[in-house]
N, C-alpha and C positions, 0 to 999 in steps of 0.2 A: 406559130399556133396550130394543131392538129383541129380538122372539121369536129369530131365530136365535142374538141372544148369550146368550138365558137358556138357549135349549138348551145350546151348548157350555159356559157355565156350570155347569150341572148335570151335564154329563158329567165336567166336570172335577173338581167337588166328590166324585161317584160314585169316581171314577178315584183321587182323592188320598185316600179312607178305604177303597177295595180295596187300595191299594198297602201303605198304611200297617198294614193289618191283617196281607197276606201277608209284609210284610216282618219284622213281629213275630214272626210263626209260623216263618219262615225263619232268624231270628236264634236262636229256641230250639231250631232242627234242626240248625242246624250243628255244634254240639257231639257230636252222636250220627250223622250221616251226612256224608261225604266228599261234597266239592263235586263238580258233574261237572267234567271238564275238557273244554277244545273238541279237536274229532277234526283232525287233520292233514290240511290238504288234500292230496290224492290226484295224485300226476303224472299229466298226461293223457298223456305219450309219456315213453318212457325206452329210448334206444338209442343206440349207436353214441357214447355220450356225452354227448347231449343229453339234459337234463330239462326237460319244459316243464310248467309248473302254471298252472290255470286257476283264477280266485276270482272272487267278485262281491259286491255291496253294493248295498242298497236303503233308499232311506226315503221312508213316505208321509206328508206332513206337512198338518197341518189348522191355518189361522191365521184367526181375526176378530175384530177391533177394535169399537171402539163408536163409530166416525166414517163419516161418509158418503165422506170424501175417502181417497183410497189414502196408505198409509204403506209404506214401503221396497219400494217399487213395484208390489205387488200385493195387500198387506192393506186391506180396509176392512168395514162392516158388513154388507157380503152373505158375507163367507165364503170362502176360497180354498185348492184344493193347491196352488197355482202355487211360492209363494214356497220352500218346505223339501223338496219331492218330487223324488227322483234317482235314479236307477236306474243301475250302472256297473257296468263288467268289468275287469279285470286279466289280462294274459297276463305271463309270468316265463318266459323262456327261460335254461337257461344252457348254455353252450357248453362249459366246462372251469371249472378250478378259478378261473380269472384273468378268463374274460370270460363276460357275461349280459346280456341285453336286458329291456326291461319296456316294456309298452304298456298303458295306461289309455285307455278309452272310458267317455263318460259320457253320459246323455241325462235333459237338463234343461232348464228355460227356458232360450231364448237370451239370449245378452249383447248380440244386435247388432239382435233386432227384439221388439218389444213384446209381442206375441201368439203366439209361436211356441214350441214346442220343436225343441231341435236335437242332434244327435249330434256330440261333439267330443271332441279327445283331450286328456284332462288331463296324463299321461304319455306319452312316447315318447322312450326312450333308451337308450344302449349303456354299458355301465358295465366300466371295468377296475380288477380290485383286484391288482395286483403282489404285495401281501403282505396279513397283516393288518392291519396299521395304515393303509394308505392307501386312496384310493377315488376314481378319475375316472369322470366322467359327460359324455357329449354327447348333446345333444338337449334336449325340452322337458321342465322339471323345475319343481316349485314353488319357490318362494323360501323360504326358512327365515328367516323373521322372527318368528313366533309361536308357542306351543308347540304349537299343533295346524295350522299351518299345511298341513303334507306331507299330514294326513289328514281336512283339515277337510270334506270330501265326504261321510267316512265315519262316519255319526251315533253309530254302535254304539260307537264307539272312547272315548267324551266323555259325561259324565253330562249338559251344557247341553242343552236342548231346541233351541237355537239359540247358536252362538257368537257374544259380544257383540258388535255393532255397531259400538258406539262405538270399540271396538281396531282391531277387522279392519279399518273402513271407513279406515284413515288409511294403508294400504299402497297405494301406486298402480296394483299389480297382484299377483294371487296367482301367477302363473308367467311362464316367460319360456323361449327357445329358444336355449342357447348351451350353456357349459362349467364345470363347477364341478370343484374338488378338495376331497376332506376328510382328514384327519387325525386319528385316533383314539387315545389312552391310556387303556388299560386300568390302573385302581386297583384295589384290596382294595375298596372302598366305593361304586364305583362307574366312572362312565366320560366322560372328558371329548373333545369333539370340538371341533374347529377348520374352517369351512367359509369357502372363497373360492369366489366365482361371476361369471358377468360372460355377456351374452345381450342379447337383444330380446324384446320383448311385444307383440303386435297386440294391441289393444286400442279398442272401440267405447266412445267417453265419453259416456253418456247424460245431457240436458239436459232438463228439464221449464221449460216456461213457461206462463203463465196465457192467453198469447192462441195459443200453436202447440201447447202440448200434447208429448210427449215427443219426445226428435231423439236422433240418434246421428249421432257425429260422432267417424269412423276415425282412431285416432292411433297412433303407435309409439314403446314409451318402451325407450333402451336404460339396462340397468340393471348395475351393478356393487357387490358388496355381501361384506360377510363377518360370520360370525356366530361367535359360542363357546357351546357349549351345554353341560351337567352333567347327567348322567342318574344316578339314582339310587334306590334302593326310599322313602327319606325325603325327597329333594328333586332336584326338576328347575328348573334356571334356563336362561335364555340371553339372551345379550347381543347386539346385531345394529347393522350401519350400512349404509345404503345411500344410493348415490347415483342418480339416474332422469335422464335427460335425455329431455323428451315433445316431438314434431314431429306435425303432422298430416300423415295419409298420403297426403293429397291436394297437398301442398307449400305449400298456402296459409299465408301469415301467423297467428301467433294476437296477438291483441291485446294490449297491455302497459302501458295507462294508457287512460282517457278525459278529453280536457280538458274544462276548463269554460267555456263561452260564455257572455257576458253584453253582447248588442249595446247595450242602454242600460240605464239603472238602473233597478232593481225588477226584472229580467225576466232570466233567464238559464238555461240547459239543458247537457246534457253531450252532447258528440259522439262520439255510440256508434257511428258507422260516417261512413266518408269520403263516401256520398252525401250526407250529411244537410250543407247549406252552412252558411257562415258562421263554421267554426273552421280551426285550422291543423291539421288531420286527427290521427286517433290514432295515436300511436306503437305501434309492433309490433316483434314477436321474432320470429325463427324455431324458437325453440325453450325452454323453461321448464328450470328445474332445483329439484328435489327432493333433499332432503336428510335422508331418516329415520333416527331412532336410538330402539332401544326395549330393554325390560328387562323380562322374563317371570319368574314365580316362582310354584313348585307346593312348596308344603310340606307334609310330616304333621307338624301342632303336638301332637298328643295321637293315641293309639290312635282310629283310626276318624274323625280330624278332619282335614280338609285348606282350607288358604289358599291360595288361586288369586289372583292379580293378574298384570295386564302393563299398561304404560304405553309409550305412543309418541307421538315429538313428528316430525311433517313441517314443515320447515322450506323454503319454497319463495323463490324467486329468480327474477328476470327478469321479473317480471309483478306487478301487484297486484290482479290479479284470478282466482286460481286457489285452490287448497287450501292454506291455512298453518294448520294445525291440532294440536291437544294431544286425546289422547283415552285412556282406560285403563279399568279395571275390577277391582273387588276381588269376591271370590265366597268363601263359605265353605260345605263340604261336609261332608256326615256320613252315614257309609256304616252301615245295617241289614241285616246282611244282603244279600239282594238288592233293597234300595230305601236309593237314594241324594237324600235330598233336599237343596235348597241355596237360598239368599238370594245375590243379587246385586247391587252398585251400580255404575253405570257413567256417564261424564260425558264428552262430546266438546263440544270448543268451538273455532270458528274464531277467530284473534287477528290483529292488526294491521292493515296495507293492506284485505284483501280483504272483512271488515267494515265499515270505515268505507265503502270507495266502495259497498258493495252499500246500505248505510243511507243514503249521498246520493244515489244513484240513486231508492230509493224515494220520499224524502220531496220530491225535484223533480219524481215523475211524477204524482202527483195521479190522477185517475181518467177521465181525456179520454181521447177515441176518437181522438184526431187521429193522425197517422202519428208525429209527432216524441212523443207520450206513451207510444204503445204501444212505439216502439224504444227506449225507457230502460226500461220496465215490461220486456221482452224481457231487455234487457241487464243488470238489476240480478236477473233469475233465473236467469241463466246463471250467477254467479259461486257457487260450492258452499259455501254460509254453513252452519257447526252452531253451534247455541246448545242442547244436550238433556241432560236426565239422566235415567237410568231405574232402577227399582228394580223388582226381580222376585224370583219365589218359585216354585221349579219342584221337580220329583223324575224319577227314573230307574227304572225298576224291571227287574231283568232277568230275563226270561223263561227265557232258557237263557244258555248263555256267550256265543252268538251271536247274540241279540237282545234290544233293550231297548222298551220303552215309556214315553215320557216325556209330562208336562206343565207347565207354564207359564204364569204370569200374571206380566207385564211391565207397569208404568204409567212412560210416558215424558213429561217435562214440557217440552214448547217453549218456551224463551224469545222471543228475537227473531224466531228462524228454523229451520227445520232442511229441508236440501237432502233430507233422509229421507220428506220429503212433498211430494206434487204438490198445490201449491197449487191451490185452487178457482179460479174467473176471477171470484169477487167479492172475491177479495183475499188478501193473504200470510196466511199461518199464524205468526200469533204469541203468547204467552200463554196458552197451551191446552196441553189435552192430550190422549192417546190411550192406550187401556187395549186389550190385545191378548195372547188367548187360545190356545195351542198345545197341539196335541195330534199326537205324533207316534209311527211302530214303525219302527224300524231293523234290520236284519239284514245280517250277511255270509255268504257261503254259498262 
């Protein structure tokens, strides 16, 4: 165990002991003292019917693993603040009871460059509410797929130190620019809402290979989806369906399959590029299609006990080389005054052709340094294959109604491979594990 890892482990142990003691004291004090309520964000401007409100949020997150290679893009044995840290500001302007606009900017690690921070617009839309039941929006919005999809950047709004990647990685995009319409039905026991939406997302697809390192491929994804959501004090659930069509932004074709070429008995290779002679040429497509279906549930099963589970299936067509996954998690949370400890179990797996093609490519490449072997290894690494199981334990402590301190230990077991790991030059990571300790402070203001 490295020295930084021991330091982080000691810090987490102390944090856990402190929060459990504080939670016990807070739980005893609950019966005799009223709980503080968050102060309402005051309008920055209110004149001539215009109501402008400004708010903000931030998370300072530290993560460290017990492995020298990078996990989830940033985390290794040296520790990092890059993976979970973010700062954001939001402006809400109401022009009338029917018309409003929202803009949210975030400062976070860039999704288009490896080691840069970037300011991006997470939200930028105009809303029209003809009555209390209908809502129409136009602009950049979040995809309403998981329970915390819309508020995933605001760490203060949920207890997890980090939303489970095994589920949230299944969605091809987190946002889109387009149109949405929502219909709400108020009931005595809760609220039912239906959402329909469509638009385009501009994405940079990160691909890491042993030979070339990280590369970013710009693509655009046209999505159309619908979701049905129930919200109440004791039960929240959401079901959704998304159709996503993805193309390269530069107009180049996407590979569909790699033919196997055997010029003579006992020797063969995959033609992973049309520049490699001897084969019929790779099959290509102008776009790939994904259909994602999800089910999410957050249920209060007993006083101060909650069970949260989400599962999603990504069914891909028109290529054998992309994401064809199923992922999900289940978590149990227990509230003790200001303290919310939890345990979680998650699984993410690639199914069908992408897994088989990746395994065949890796089996045929060997460790040669010739151009043909290198090209096949790069092609194998570019297929996003997942075979991982994670188990974690963590806790969130509410320092105030607007801030939380969190800690989590997560162990992930990698089976055949995981695209969340940056494979080192010496070979593909398989049948191994990684332990990650996370500490974070989240606040809204």
